[in-house]
C-alpha positions, 0 to 999 in steps of 0.5 A, a space after each residue: 767615210 774617208 777612203 784609203 788606197 785599199 777601199 779605192 782599190 776595192 771600189 774599182 775593182 767592183 766598178 769594173 766588174 761587180 760579179 768578180 768573186 770575194 776570193 778573186 777581189 781579195 787576190 786583186 787587192 792583196 787581202 785575204 777574203 774575210 778582210 776583203 769582205 768586211 771592207 766591202 760590207 763597211 763600203 756598202 754600210 757607208 752608202 759609198 757602195 749604193 748597189 750592183 746592176 747589169 747595164 743594159 744597151 738601150 738600142 738593143 732593147 728597141 729604144 732607138 732615140 734618146 732625147 734630153 727635155 728641159 722642163 720649166 714647171 710651176 714651182 708650187 707643184 714641184 713635189 707632184 711633177 718630181 713624183 710623177 717623174 719618178 713613176 714614169 718608165 720612159 724618164 731614164 734620169 732627171 735632174 733638178 737644175 739652175 738656169 733657164 729650166 727647173 729640170 733636165 730629163 733623159 728620156 727614152 723612145 723607141 722612134 721619133 713617133 714615139 718621142 712625139 706622143 711622149 712629149 705631147 700626150 705624157 710629159 707635157 702633162 705632168 703636174 706643173 709643167 709649164 715649158 719644154 724644149 727637147 733636144 735629141 742625141 745624135 750619138 753618144 760620146 761618153 757615157 761612163 766614167 770610173 767614178 773610182 778613179 775620178 774620186 782620186 782627182 777631187 779633195 785629197 789629190 793623188 789619193 
């Protein structure tokens, strides 16, 4: 879907505040409510808007540690590995990667003892895991970007 300037305004506003009312959103982007709702619906149907979420703070929920684990696996077991990763509640994100490791996991743990248990008793026992290398986050520098703003810097330039 090609986004025009109005679509960009809509996605930027929703990205900043997904709880904004359609009346306020319409006002903000210069439309009436019904055309604004139709545009949002079209953006949802096209998959530009994949959903709406509440962003939680891991530390406030008891996760004092974030770690990044590079994982090398037996390639024949990638489907089983990926299925196990999808089911694991403490694996926040997983990316298939190029380079020395096959995957990069972003995981959460309460503390160092919990991370040690997670690595030894769970992650290293996932299907096909041959080798892991773990790095811990000491502090977060940047965790959020505006995809709406970033999209203006690709493809069509200054939309």
